[in-house]
VEXGUSE-899040 format. One line per 2 residues: number of its first residue (from 0); for each residue x negated, y negated, z negated of N, C-alpha, C, O. Coordinates in pm, whole numbers, plus 50000, padded with zeros to 5 digits. Example, Ala and Ser with C-alpha at 12.3 -4.5 7.8 and 13.67 -1.06 7.14 Angstrom:
2
0 = 48681,50569,49220,48770,50450,49220,48680,50330,49220,48576,50332,49154 ~ 48715,50225,49292,48633,50106,49286,48710,49997,49213,48659,49886,49196
END
This chain:
90
0 = 49286,49265,51441,49380,49299,51342,49522,49267,51389,49536,49157,51441 ~ 49604,49327,51381,49747,49295,51437,49811,49218,51336,49772,49226,51219
2 = 49924,49129,51377,49991,49052,51298,50060,49113,51170,50077,49060,51060 ~ 50094,49237,51215,50147,49322,51097,50069,49358,50989,50111,49370,50874
4 = 49926,49379,51033,49814,49406,50947,49791,49305,50854,49779,49330,50734 ~ 49782,49167,50912,49752,49038,50850,49857,49003,50749,49837,48956,50637
6 = 49992,49035,50814,50101,48997,50698,50098,49095,50594,50139,49057,50484 ~ 50057,49220,50607,50067,49326,50502,49964,49290,50392,49991,49295,50272
8 = 49844,49255,50442,49732,49211,50391,49757,49112,50276,49731,49129,50157 ~ 49812,49003,50339,49851,48880,50268,49954,48945,50178,49938,48924,50057
10 = 50046,49012,50211,50157,49064,50096,50094,49148,49973,50127,49133,49855 ~ 50018,49220,50011,49944,49317,49906,49853,49236,49815,49838,49261,49696
12 = 49797,49147,49877,49696,49062,49787,49768,48975,49709,49716,48939,49604 ~ 49895,48927,49743,49973,48863,49674,50000,48941,49537,49957,48906,49427
14 = 50079,49050,49562,50114,49153,49482,49991,49172,49371,50004,49162,49249 ~ 49885,49198,49433,49774,49233,49322,49757,49109,49226,49743,49121,49104
16 = 49760,48996,49288,49717,48876,49205,49842,48847,49115,49821,48810,49000 ~ 49949,48859,49151,50080,48850,49060,50079,48946,48930,50133,48918,48823
18 = 50009,49065,48958,50036,49179,48860,49900,49189,48790,49884,49272,48700 ~ 49780,49088,48837,49670,49127,48731,49591,49249,48794,49508,49303,48720
20 = 49608,49298,48920,49540,49389,48964,49456,49345,49078,49462,49228,49114 ~ 49377,49433,49138,49288,49375,49238,49298,49536,49353,49320,49653,49324
22 = 49270,49474,49479,49293,49571,49601,49134,49659,49573,49043,49619,49500 ~ 49137,49778,49647,49037,49866,49643,48924,49786,49693,48941,49721,49797
24 = 48789,49784,49618,48666,49721,49677,48595,49779,49784,48502,49727,49844 ~ 48654,49909,49806,48595,49996,49929,48682,49939,50076,48792,49978,50117
26 = 48615,49864,50120,48686,49803,50229,48751,49882,50324,48853,49841,50379 ~ 48700,50000,50351,48724,50075,50476,48840,50139,50424,48940,50143,50495
28 = 48841,50196,50294,48963,50247,50232,49096,50175,50231,49210,50214,50257 ~ 49045,50051,50191,49170,49955,50190,49211,49931,50316,49333,49922,50332
30 = 49133,49916,50422,49188,49891,50551,49245,49992,50612,49328,49972,50700 ~ 49216,50090,50581,49279,50241,50634,49422,50245,50596,49512,50260,50678
32 = 49440,50228,50453,49576,50233,50419,49665,50108,50437,49786,50129,50430 ~ 49629,49994,50458,49692,49882,50477,49722,49892,50640,49830,49861,50691
34 = 49625,49934,50700,49656,49964,50877,49763,50052,50894,49853,50027,50974 ~ 49762,50165,50819,49859,50272,50833,50003,50231,50789,50105,50262,50850
36 = 49996,50164,50685,50112,50087,50628,50177,49993,50733,50299,49985,50742 ~ 50100,49929,50804,50128,49831,50882,50189,49884,51016,50283,49829,51075
38 = 50126,49992,51056,50191,50076,51173,50327,50128,51139,50422,50136,51217 ~ 50324,50162,51009,50468,50217,50980,50575,50098,50973,50693,50123,50996
40 = 50533,49971,50941,50629,49862,50933,50660,49814,51102,50764,49760,51142 ~ 50562,49844,51170,50582,49813,51304,50681,49906,51352,50757,49855,51435
42 = 50700,50009,51329,50767,50134,51365,50915,50123,51339,51007,50107,51420 ~ 50919,50134,51187,51048,50138,51121,51105,49999,51038,51215,49989,50984
44 = 51007,49905,51044,51046,49800,50937,51051,49788,50801,51113,49704,50736 ~ 50969,49894,50754,50949,49892,50614,50804,49920,50602,50736,49963,50695
46 = 50759,49895,50482,50600,49909,50441,50589,50051,50396,50537,50068,50286 ~ 50627,50147,50457,50627,50271,50411,50450,50323,50370,50351,50318,50442
48 = 50461,50361,50253,50321,50430,50217,50293,50535,50273,50364,50635,50268 ~ 50164,50524,50345,50100,50646,50429,50066,50762,50341,50084,50878,50379
50 = 50021,50735,50232,49986,50841,50133,50087,50926,50076,50062,51040,50037 ~ 50225,50860,50070,50318,50944,50008,50434,50972,50120,50539,51030,50090
52 = 50408,50929,50247,50482,50958,50344,50542,51106,50353,50458,51196,50351 ~ 50658,51137,50360,50703,51297,50367,50754,51296,50516,50769,51409,50561
54 = 50778,51211,50588,50831,51239,50732,50720,51188,50826,50647,51092,50801 ~ 50717,51263,50931,50609,51218,51046,50687,51205,51190,50699,51311,51252
56 = 50730,51113,51236,50704,50978,51200,50763,50916,51068,50863,50975,51027 ~ 50722,50813,50996,50797,50746,50904,50936,50717,50942,50968,50670,51052
58 = 51031,50751,50832,51174,50742,50855,51209,50624,50754,51165,50629,50639 ~ 51281,50527,50793,51336,50407,50731,51429,50462,50625,51514,50544,50659
60 = 51419,50420,50491,51526,50463,50386,51480,50614,50343,51543,50663,50249 ~ 51386,50688,50399,51367,50838,50344,51245,50834,50299,51220,50928,50224
62 = 51136,50743,50321,50994,50745,50276,50979,50641,50167,51066,50555,50149 ~ 50876,50649,50098,50855,50547,49981,50785,50438,50033,50677,50456,50090
64 = 50834,50328,50020,50771,50200,50040,50672,50141,49939,50691,50171,49821 ~ 50567,50060,49970,50476,50011,49898,50507,49893,49836,50565,49818,49915
66 = 50494,49850,49739,50446,49946,49606,50564,50041,49551,50675,50000,49517 ~ 50526,50161,49548,50611,50273,49520,50653,50255,49384,50583,50182,49313
68 = 50783,50324,49323,50837,50316,49197,50724,50351,49089,50743,50299,48979 ~ 50627,50419,49099,50562,50480,49004,50398,50433,49000,50311,50484,48930
70 = 50383,50323,49093,50238,50282,49099,50194,50207,48971,50075,50218,48942 ~ 50267,50139,48895,50206,50083,48764,50193,50209,48668,50119,50206,48569
72 = 50261,50309,48698,50247,50415,48561,50110,50485,48597,50029,50524,48514 ~ 50095,50498,48751,49966,50575,48787,49841,50468,48748,49742,50517,48693
74 = 49844,50331,48774,49741,50261,48726,49709,50263,48589,49593,50261,48545 ~ 49835,50268,48506,49795,50257,48346,49729,50406,48333,49627,50416,48264
76 = 49774,50502,48384,49708,50652,48370,49553,50651,48397,49462,50670,48316 ~ 49547,50622,48547,49427,50668,48617,49342,50556,48661,49239,50572,48724
78 = 49400,50413,48616,49321,50302,48655,49329,50267,48803,49262,50174,48847 ~ 49400,50332,48873,49429,50286,49011,49557,50389,49076,49571,50506,49040
80 = 49634,50327,49167,49745,50410,49215,49693,50526,49305,49579,50530,49352 ~ 49790,50620,49325,49762,50752,49398,49685,50707,49522,49576,50762,49544
82 = 49731,50613,49604,49667,50596,49735,49522,50497,49722,49465,50451,49821 ~ 49481,50476,49594,49360,50408,49571,49347,50282,49647,49246,50244,49706
84 = 49465,50218,49639,49496,50066,49719,49487,49977,49592,49412,49879,49598 ~ 49546,49997,49495,49541,49891,49380,49490,49954,49270,49523,50067,49234
86 = 49395,49870,49206,49320,49906,49100,49338,49796,48970,49364,49676,48984 ~ 49320,49865,48847,49305,49776,48750,49205,49704,48740,49098,49760,48764
88 = 49202,49565,48703,49076,49482,48683,48972,49559,48608,48994,49643,48522 ~ 48855,49517,48654,48739,49606,48587,48705,49514,48458,48617,49549,48379
END
């Protein structure tokens, strides 16, 4: 795993813990989202959300960074964010 991947995983794990959430227990799904986000960070210097990315390739300041502004509302409504990366505690 790349240094960007490891850094992002630590960052997201910390965010989940601080907000009382958990990362997706489906490790393959979590690894894919974390990995794509790390690739975006490596390319443009922002943790661009791959699931809400509007530009290919990602564009700094133009695509939503993770966590996005609506993530907590999505979790409150659906039990998880749009990307299925963050989940409410079971």
